[in-house]
PyMOL CGO cylinders between C-alpha atoms (Angstrom):
from pymol import cmd
from pymol.cgo import CYLINDER

trace = [
    CYLINDER, 23.12, -9.99, 5.01, 19.53, -10.90, 5.80, 0.3, 1, 1, 1, 1, 1, 1,
    CYLINDER, 19.53, -10.90, 5.80, 16.23, -10.52, 3.96, 0.3, 1, 1, 1, 1, 1, 1,
    CYLINDER, 16.23, -10.52, 3.96, 13.11, -10.57, 6.12, 0.3, 1, 1, 1, 1, 1, 1,
    CYLINDER, 13.11, -10.57, 6.12, 9.75, -8.85, 6.17, 0.3, 1, 1, 1, 1, 1, 1,
    CYLINDER, 9.75, -8.85, 6.17, 9.54, -8.78, 9.96, 0.3, 1, 1, 1, 1, 1, 1,
    CYLINDER, 9.54, -8.78, 9.96, 11.20, -6.34, 12.34, 0.3, 1, 1, 1, 1, 1, 1,
    CYLINDER, 11.20, -6.34, 12.34, 14.82, -7.54, 12.84, 0.3, 1, 1, 1, 1, 1, 1,
    CYLINDER, 14.82, -7.54, 12.84, 14.98, -5.74, 16.22, 0.3, 1, 1, 1, 1, 1, 1,
    CYLINDER, 14.98, -5.74, 16.22, 11.89, -7.52, 17.56, 0.3, 1, 1, 1, 1, 1, 1,
    CYLINDER, 11.89, -7.52, 17.56, 13.21, -10.84, 16.27, 0.3, 1, 1, 1, 1, 1, 1,
    CYLINDER, 13.21, -10.84, 16.27, 16.46, -10.26, 18.18, 0.3, 1, 1, 1, 1, 1, 1,
    CYLINDER, 16.46, -10.26, 18.18, 18.67, -10.29, 15.07, 0.3, 1, 1, 1, 1, 1, 1,
    CYLINDER, 18.67, -10.29, 15.07, 20.09, -6.80, 15.69, 0.3, 1, 1, 1, 1, 1, 1,
    CYLINDER, 20.09, -6.80, 15.69, 20.17, -4.22, 18.49, 0.3, 1, 1, 1, 1, 1, 1,
    CYLINDER, 20.17, -4.22, 18.49, 19.19, -1.34, 16.19, 0.3, 1, 1, 1, 1, 1, 1,
    CYLINDER, 19.19, -1.34, 16.19, 18.88, -0.60, 12.48, 0.3, 1, 1, 1, 1, 1, 1,
    CYLINDER, 18.88, -0.60, 12.48, 21.36, 2.30, 12.70, 0.3, 1, 1, 1, 1, 1, 1,
    CYLINDER, 21.36, 2.30, 12.70, 24.00, 0.15, 14.43, 0.3, 1, 1, 1, 1, 1, 1,
    CYLINDER, 24.00, 0.15, 14.43, 23.10, -3.51, 13.94, 0.3, 1, 1, 1, 1, 1, 1,
    CYLINDER, 23.10, -3.51, 13.94, 26.39, -4.72, 15.37, 0.3, 1, 1, 1, 1, 1, 1,
    CYLINDER, 26.39, -4.72, 15.37, 28.48, -7.62, 14.17, 0.3, 1, 1, 1, 1, 1, 1,
    CYLINDER, 28.48, -7.62, 14.17, 28.80, -8.34, 10.49, 0.3, 1, 1, 1, 1, 1, 1,
    CYLINDER, 28.80, -8.34, 10.49, 25.16, -7.96, 9.48, 0.3, 1, 1, 1, 1, 1, 1,
    CYLINDER, 25.16, -7.96, 9.48, 23.50, -5.88, 6.81, 0.3, 1, 1, 1, 1, 1, 1,
    CYLINDER, 23.50, -5.88, 6.81, 19.88, -5.86, 5.80, 0.3, 1, 1, 1, 1, 1, 1,
    CYLINDER, 19.88, -5.86, 5.80, 16.81, -3.85, 4.84, 0.3, 1, 1, 1, 1, 1, 1,
    CYLINDER, 16.81, -3.85, 4.84, 13.48, -3.25, 6.52, 0.3, 1, 1, 1, 1, 1, 1,
    CYLINDER, 13.48, -3.25, 6.52, 10.36, -2.43, 4.47, 0.3, 1, 1, 1, 1, 1, 1,
    CYLINDER, 10.36, -2.43, 4.47, 9.27, 1.23, 4.78, 0.3, 1, 1, 1, 1, 1, 1,
    CYLINDER, 9.27, 1.23, 4.78, 6.50, 1.45, 2.21, 0.3, 1, 1, 1, 1, 1, 1,
    CYLINDER, 6.50, 1.45, 2.21, 4.18, 3.81, 4.08, 0.3, 1, 1, 1, 1, 1, 1,
    CYLINDER, 4.18, 3.81, 4.08, 6.98, 6.36, 4.50, 0.3, 1, 1, 1, 1, 1, 1,
    CYLINDER, 6.98, 6.36, 4.50, 7.79, 6.22, 0.79, 0.3, 1, 1, 1, 1, 1, 1,
    CYLINDER, 7.79, 6.22, 0.79, 4.11, 6.52, -0.17, 0.3, 1, 1, 1, 1, 1, 1,
    CYLINDER, 4.11, 6.52, -0.17, 3.79, 9.54, 2.12, 0.3, 1, 1, 1, 1, 1, 1,
    CYLINDER, 3.79, 9.54, 2.12, 6.81, 11.15, 0.44, 0.3, 1, 1, 1, 1, 1, 1,
    CYLINDER, 6.81, 11.15, 0.44, 5.08, 10.79, -2.93, 0.3, 1, 1, 1, 1, 1, 1,
    CYLINDER, 5.08, 10.79, -2.93, 1.64, 11.85, -1.61, 0.3, 1, 1, 1, 1, 1, 1,
    CYLINDER, 1.64, 11.85, -1.61, 2.40, 14.42, 1.13, 0.3, 1, 1, 1, 1, 1, 1,
    CYLINDER, 2.40, 14.42, 1.13, -1.07, 16.01, 1.02, 0.3, 1, 1, 1, 1, 1, 1,
    CYLINDER, -1.07, 16.01, 1.02, -2.93, 12.71, 1.51, 0.3, 1, 1, 1, 1, 1, 1,
    CYLINDER, -2.93, 12.71, 1.51, -3.82, 11.86, 5.10, 0.3, 1, 1, 1, 1, 1, 1,
    CYLINDER, -3.82, 11.86, 5.10, -5.91, 8.72, 4.67, 0.3, 1, 1, 1, 1, 1, 1,
    CYLINDER, -5.91, 8.72, 4.67, -4.00, 5.62, 3.59, 0.3, 1, 1, 1, 1, 1, 1,
    CYLINDER, -4.00, 5.62, 3.59, -5.15, 2.00, 3.39, 0.3, 1, 1, 1, 1, 1, 1,
    CYLINDER, -5.15, 2.00, 3.39, -3.15, -1.15, 4.04, 0.3, 1, 1, 1, 1, 1, 1,
    CYLINDER, -3.15, -1.15, 4.04, -4.14, -4.37, 2.27, 0.3, 1, 1, 1, 1, 1, 1,
    CYLINDER, -4.14, -4.37, 2.27, -3.14, -7.54, 4.14, 0.3, 1, 1, 1, 1, 1, 1,
    CYLINDER, -3.14, -7.54, 4.14, -3.83, -11.24, 3.85, 0.3, 1, 1, 1, 1, 1, 1,
    CYLINDER, -3.83, -11.24, 3.85, -5.48, -12.40, 7.11, 0.3, 1, 1, 1, 1, 1, 1,
    CYLINDER, -5.48, -12.40, 7.11, -4.63, -16.00, 6.18, 0.3, 1, 1, 1, 1, 1, 1,
    CYLINDER, -4.63, -16.00, 6.18, -0.94, -15.10, 6.71, 0.3, 1, 1, 1, 1, 1, 1,
    CYLINDER, -0.94, -15.10, 6.71, -1.05, -14.06, 10.41, 0.3, 1, 1, 1, 1, 1, 1,
    CYLINDER, -1.05, -14.06, 10.41, 2.73, -13.87, 10.98, 0.3, 1, 1, 1, 1, 1, 1,
    CYLINDER, 2.73, -13.87, 10.98, 3.29, -11.38, 8.18, 0.3, 1, 1, 1, 1, 1, 1,
    CYLINDER, 3.29, -11.38, 8.18, -0.03, -9.62, 8.70, 0.3, 1, 1, 1, 1, 1, 1,
    CYLINDER, -0.03, -9.62, 8.70, 0.31, -8.92, 12.44, 0.3, 1, 1, 1, 1, 1, 1,
    CYLINDER, 0.31, -8.92, 12.44, 3.82, -7.51, 12.08, 0.3, 1, 1, 1, 1, 1, 1,
    CYLINDER, 3.82, -7.51, 12.08, 2.89, -5.46, 9.01, 0.3, 1, 1, 1, 1, 1, 1,
    CYLINDER, 2.89, -5.46, 9.01, -0.19, -3.95, 10.65, 0.3, 1, 1, 1, 1, 1, 1,
    CYLINDER, -0.19, -3.95, 10.65, 1.76, -3.04, 13.79, 0.3, 1, 1, 1, 1, 1, 1,
    CYLINDER, 1.76, -3.04, 13.79, 4.64, -1.49, 11.82, 0.3, 1, 1, 1, 1, 1, 1,
    CYLINDER, 4.64, -1.49, 11.82, 2.42, 0.44, 9.42, 0.3, 1, 1, 1, 1, 1, 1,
    CYLINDER, 2.42, 0.44, 9.42, 0.20, 1.78, 12.20, 0.3, 1, 1, 1, 1, 1, 1,
    CYLINDER, 0.20, 1.78, 12.20, 3.26, 2.94, 14.16, 0.3, 1, 1, 1, 1, 1, 1,
    CYLINDER, 3.26, 2.94, 14.16, 4.71, 4.67, 11.09, 0.3, 1, 1, 1, 1, 1, 1,
    CYLINDER, 4.71, 4.67, 11.09, 1.31, 6.21, 10.24, 0.3, 1, 1, 1, 1, 1, 1,
    CYLINDER, 1.31, 6.21, 10.24, 1.05, 7.65, 13.76, 0.3, 1, 1, 1, 1, 1, 1,
    CYLINDER, 1.05, 7.65, 13.76, 4.50, 9.22, 13.42, 0.3, 1, 1, 1, 1, 1, 1,
    CYLINDER, 4.50, 9.22, 13.42, 3.53, 10.73, 10.06, 0.3, 1, 1, 1, 1, 1, 1,
    CYLINDER, 3.53, 10.73, 10.06, 0.11, 11.96, 11.22, 0.3, 1, 1, 1, 1, 1, 1,
    CYLINDER, 0.11, 11.96, 11.22, -1.71, 9.61, 8.84, 0.3, 1, 1, 1, 1, 1, 1,
    CYLINDER, -1.71, 9.61, 8.84, -4.97, 7.75, 9.29, 0.3, 1, 1, 1, 1, 1, 1,
    CYLINDER, -4.97, 7.75, 9.29, -4.54, 4.14, 8.20, 0.3, 1, 1, 1, 1, 1, 1,
    CYLINDER, -4.54, 4.14, 8.20, -7.33, 1.67, 7.48, 0.3, 1, 1, 1, 1, 1, 1,
    CYLINDER, -7.33, 1.67, 7.48, -6.63, -2.06, 7.27, 0.3, 1, 1, 1, 1, 1, 1,
    CYLINDER, -6.63, -2.06, 7.27, -8.34, -3.99, 4.47, 0.3, 1, 1, 1, 1, 1, 1,
    CYLINDER, -8.34, -3.99, 4.47, -8.27, -7.76, 4.10, 0.3, 1, 1, 1, 1, 1, 1,
    CYLINDER, -8.27, -7.76, 4.10, -7.97, -10.04, 1.08, 0.3, 1, 1, 1, 1, 1, 1,
    CYLINDER, -7.97, -10.04, 1.08, -7.11, -13.71, 1.27, 0.3, 1, 1, 1, 1, 1, 1,
    CYLINDER, -7.11, -13.71, 1.27, -8.53, -14.76, -2.11, 0.3, 1, 1, 1, 1, 1, 1,
    CYLINDER, -8.53, -14.76, -2.11, -8.80, -13.11, -5.47, 0.3, 1, 1, 1, 1, 1, 1,
    CYLINDER, -8.80, -13.11, -5.47, -12.55, -12.60, -5.04, 0.3, 1, 1, 1, 1, 1, 1,
    CYLINDER, -12.55, -12.60, -5.04, -11.83, -10.24, -2.09, 0.3, 1, 1, 1, 1, 1, 1,
    CYLINDER, -11.83, -10.24, -2.09, -10.04, -7.63, -4.21, 0.3, 1, 1, 1, 1, 1, 1,
    CYLINDER, -10.04, -7.63, -4.21, -13.09, -5.89, -5.67, 0.3, 1, 1, 1, 1, 1, 1,
    CYLINDER, -13.09, -5.89, -5.67, -14.59, -5.35, -2.20, 0.3, 1, 1, 1, 1, 1, 1,
    CYLINDER, -14.59, -5.35, -2.20, -11.27, -4.04, -0.90, 0.3, 1, 1, 1, 1, 1, 1,
    CYLINDER, -11.27, -4.04, -0.90, -10.96, -1.52, -3.74, 0.3, 1, 1, 1, 1, 1, 1,
    CYLINDER, -10.96, -1.52, -3.74, -14.61, -0.47, -3.29, 0.3, 1, 1, 1, 1, 1, 1,
    CYLINDER, -14.61, -0.47, -3.29, -13.85, 0.16, 0.39, 0.3, 1, 1, 1, 1, 1, 1,
    CYLINDER, -13.85, 0.16, 0.39, -10.85, 2.30, -0.66, 0.3, 1, 1, 1, 1, 1, 1,
    CYLINDER, -10.85, 2.30, -0.66, -13.20, 4.59, -2.58, 0.3, 1, 1, 1, 1, 1, 1,
    CYLINDER, -13.20, 4.59, -2.58, -15.64, 4.72, 0.33, 0.3, 1, 1, 1, 1, 1, 1,
    CYLINDER, -15.64, 4.72, 0.33, -12.85, 5.68, 2.74, 0.3, 1, 1, 1, 1, 1, 1,
    CYLINDER, -12.85, 5.68, 2.74, -11.52, 8.27, 0.27, 0.3, 1, 1, 1, 1, 1, 1,
    CYLINDER, -11.52, 8.27, 0.27, -8.08, 6.81, 0.79, 0.3, 1, 1, 1, 1, 1, 1,
    CYLINDER, -8.08, 6.81, 0.79, -5.38, 8.69, -1.06, 0.3, 1, 1, 1, 1, 1, 1,
    CYLINDER, -5.38, 8.69, -1.06, -3.04, 5.73, -1.33, 0.3, 1, 1, 1, 1, 1, 1,
    CYLINDER, -3.04, 5.73, -1.33, -2.66, 2.01, -0.75, 0.3, 1, 1, 1, 1, 1, 1,
    CYLINDER, -2.66, 2.01, -0.75, 0.14, -0.03, 0.79, 0.3, 1, 1, 1, 1, 1, 1,
    CYLINDER, 0.14, -0.03, 0.79, 0.00, -3.71, -0.17, 0.3, 1, 1, 1, 1, 1, 1,
    CYLINDER, 0.00, -3.71, -0.17, 1.40, -5.98, 2.53, 0.3, 1, 1, 1, 1, 1, 1,
    CYLINDER, 1.40, -5.98, 2.53, 3.75, -8.83, 1.82, 0.3, 1, 1, 1, 1, 1, 1,
    CYLINDER, 3.75, -8.83, 1.82, 3.19, -12.53, 1.68, 0.3, 1, 1, 1, 1, 1, 1,
    CYLINDER, 3.19, -12.53, 1.68, 3.09, -15.28, -0.90, 0.3, 1, 1, 1, 1, 1, 1,
    CYLINDER, 3.09, -15.28, -0.90, -0.56, -14.76, -1.88, 0.3, 1, 1, 1, 1, 1, 1,
    CYLINDER, -0.56, -14.76, -1.88, 0.02, -11.16, -2.95, 0.3, 1, 1, 1, 1, 1, 1,
    CYLINDER, 0.02, -11.16, -2.95, 3.17, -12.11, -4.87, 0.3, 1, 1, 1, 1, 1, 1,
    CYLINDER, 3.17, -12.11, -4.87, 1.04, -14.44, -7.01, 0.3, 1, 1, 1, 1, 1, 1,
    CYLINDER, 1.04, -14.44, -7.01, -1.55, -11.69, -7.55, 0.3, 1, 1, 1, 1, 1, 1,
    CYLINDER, -1.55, -11.69, -7.55, 0.76, -8.85, -8.66, 0.3, 1, 1, 1, 1, 1, 1,
    CYLINDER, 0.76, -8.85, -8.66, -0.78, -8.61, -12.14, 0.3, 1, 1, 1, 1, 1, 1,
    CYLINDER, -0.78, -8.61, -12.14, -4.36, -8.46, -10.84, 0.3, 1, 1, 1, 1, 1, 1,
    CYLINDER, -4.36, -8.46, -10.84, -3.58, -5.96, -8.07, 0.3, 1, 1, 1, 1, 1, 1,
    CYLINDER, -3.58, -5.96, -8.07, -1.64, -3.70, -10.43, 0.3, 1, 1, 1, 1, 1, 1,
    CYLINDER, -1.64, -3.70, -10.43, -4.56, -3.76, -12.86, 0.3, 1, 1, 1, 1, 1, 1,
    CYLINDER, -4.56, -3.76, -12.86, -7.05, -2.87, -10.12, 0.3, 1, 1, 1, 1, 1, 1,
    CYLINDER, -7.05, -2.87, -10.12, -4.90, -0.05, -8.75, 0.3, 1, 1, 1, 1, 1, 1,
    CYLINDER, -4.90, -0.05, -8.75, -4.63, 1.48, -12.22, 0.3, 1, 1, 1, 1, 1, 1,
    CYLINDER, -4.63, 1.48, -12.22, -8.36, 0.96, -12.95, 0.3, 1, 1, 1, 1, 1, 1,
    CYLINDER, -8.36, 0.96, -12.95, -9.35, 2.61, -9.65, 0.3, 1, 1, 1, 1, 1, 1,
    CYLINDER, -9.35, 2.61, -9.65, -6.65, 5.31, -10.01, 0.3, 1, 1, 1, 1, 1, 1,
    CYLINDER, -6.65, 5.31, -10.01, -5.26, 4.67, -6.52, 0.3, 1, 1, 1, 1, 1, 1,
    CYLINDER, -5.26, 4.67, -6.52, -1.54, 5.28, -5.98, 0.3, 1, 1, 1, 1, 1, 1,
    CYLINDER, -1.54, 5.28, -5.98, -0.22, 1.98, -4.66, 0.3, 1, 1, 1, 1, 1, 1,
    CYLINDER, -0.22, 1.98, -4.66, 3.10, 0.75, -3.31, 0.3, 1, 1, 1, 1, 1, 1,
    CYLINDER, 3.10, 0.75, -3.31, 4.18, -2.85, -2.96, 0.3, 1, 1, 1, 1, 1, 1,
    CYLINDER, 4.18, -2.85, -2.96, 7.38, -4.38, -1.64, 0.3, 1, 1, 1, 1, 1, 1,
    CYLINDER, 7.38, -4.38, -1.64, 8.31, -6.39, -4.76, 0.3, 1, 1, 1, 1, 1, 1,
    CYLINDER, 8.31, -6.39, -4.76, 9.16, -5.12, -8.23, 0.3, 1, 1, 1, 1, 1, 1,
    CYLINDER, 9.16, -5.12, -8.23, 6.82, -7.66, -9.86, 0.3, 1, 1, 1, 1, 1, 1,
    CYLINDER, 6.82, -7.66, -9.86, 3.99, -5.26, -9.01, 0.3, 1, 1, 1, 1, 1, 1,
    CYLINDER, 3.99, -5.26, -9.01, 5.62, -2.46, -11.00, 0.3, 1, 1, 1, 1, 1, 1,
    CYLINDER, 5.62, -2.46, -11.00, 6.54, -4.82, -13.83, 0.3, 1, 1, 1, 1, 1, 1,
    CYLINDER, 6.54, -4.82, -13.83, 2.83, -5.72, -13.97, 0.3, 1, 1, 1, 1, 1, 1,
    CYLINDER, 2.83, -5.72, -13.97, 1.90, -2.03, -14.34, 0.3, 1, 1, 1, 1, 1, 1,
    CYLINDER, 1.90, -2.03, -14.34, 1.66, -0.84, -10.71, 0.3, 1, 1, 1, 1, 1, 1,
    CYLINDER, 1.66, -0.84, -10.71, 2.92, 2.59, -9.63, 0.3, 1, 1, 1, 1, 1, 1,
    CYLINDER, 2.92, 2.59, -9.63, 5.88, 1.77, -7.38, 0.3, 1, 1, 1, 1, 1, 1,
    CYLINDER, 5.88, 1.77, -7.38, 7.64, -0.70, -5.16, 0.3, 1, 1, 1, 1, 1, 1,
    CYLINDER, 7.64, -0.70, -5.16, 10.15, -0.31, -2.39, 0.3, 1, 1, 1, 1, 1, 1,
    CYLINDER, 10.15, -0.31, -2.39, 12.13, -3.24, -1.13, 0.3, 1, 1, 1, 1, 1, 1,
    CYLINDER, 12.13, -3.24, -1.13, 15.13, -5.35, -1.83, 0.3, 1, 1, 1, 1, 1, 1,
    CYLINDER, 15.13, -5.35, -1.83, 15.36, -7.56, -4.88, 0.3, 1, 1, 1, 1, 1, 1,
    CYLINDER, 15.36, -7.56, -4.88, 14.55, -11.04, -3.59, 0.3, 1, 1, 1, 1, 1, 1,
    CYLINDER, 14.55, -11.04, -3.59, 16.47, -12.74, -6.41, 0.3, 1, 1, 1, 1, 1, 1,
    CYLINDER, 16.47, -12.74, -6.41, 19.61, -10.72, -5.68, 0.3, 1, 1, 1, 1, 1, 1,
    CYLINDER, 19.61, -10.72, -5.68, 19.26, -11.33, -1.93, 0.3, 1, 1, 1, 1, 1, 1,
    CYLINDER, 19.26, -11.33, -1.93, 18.95, -15.07, -2.51, 0.3, 1, 1, 1, 1, 1, 1,
    CYLINDER, 18.95, -15.07, -2.51, 22.02, -15.06, -4.79, 0.3, 1, 1, 1, 1, 1, 1,
    CYLINDER, 22.02, -15.06, -4.79, 24.08, -13.15, -2.21, 0.3, 1, 1, 1, 1, 1, 1,
    CYLINDER, 24.08, -13.15, -2.21, 22.90, -15.40, 0.64, 0.3, 1, 1, 1, 1, 1, 1,
    CYLINDER, 22.90, -15.40, 0.64, 23.54, -18.55, -1.41, 0.3, 1, 1, 1, 1, 1, 1,
    CYLINDER, 23.54, -18.55, -1.41, 27.02, -17.31, -2.35, 0.3, 1, 1, 1, 1, 1, 1,
    CYLINDER, 27.02, -17.31, -2.35, 27.76, -16.53, 1.31, 0.3, 1, 1, 1, 1, 1, 1,
    CYLINDER, 27.76, -16.53, 1.31, 26.64, -20.00, 2.36, 0.3, 1, 1, 1, 1, 1, 1,
    CYLINDER, 26.64, -20.00, 2.36, 28.74, -21.58, -0.38, 0.3, 1, 1, 1, 1, 1, 1,
    CYLINDER, 28.74, -21.58, -0.38, 31.86, -19.67, 0.67, 0.3, 1, 1, 1, 1, 1, 1,
    CYLINDER, 31.86, -19.67, 0.67, 31.23, -20.53, 4.33, 0.3, 1, 1, 1, 1, 1, 1,
    CYLINDER, 31.23, -20.53, 4.33, 30.85, -24.23, 3.50, 0.3, 1, 1, 1, 1, 1, 1,
    CYLINDER, 30.85, -24.23, 3.50, 34.14, -24.22, 1.55, 0.3, 1, 1, 1, 1, 1, 1,
    CYLINDER, 34.14, -24.22, 1.55, 36.16, -22.74, 4.40, 0.3, 1, 1, 1, 1, 1, 1,
]
cmd.load_cgo(trace, "trace")
């Protein structure tokens, strides 16, 4: 089992998601697809990323743009690398008339779940995030694996492997 935010095919971990091969299971984040399922009539979506986290940001932008193209959606990338950037990002959402927001991953956004959930509710923008902390804080929805469970499973696997 693996838990990553990047594309496991591009990283060379698996040959395909349908048939990864070997003894590997995992999940890839598909937040834009889920948001589109919930908001099928919306065609303008925004993606909020942290430009200070280039590894996560570059992969997320590429993956979301590819998925948006396949779904016929227009996606706009917004940046926030500090808490003070959130108000401008949400103002830009209104200006773009975006029907929904995908919040990218990364440690900065994990620490800001409460604030981002509050802003998404205040601005009445349907938002999806990859971790459940966003929903616990009052956000609309999340889609992704439970990091705590993944760490427990991976730790247990490592422990069993070290005992054999």
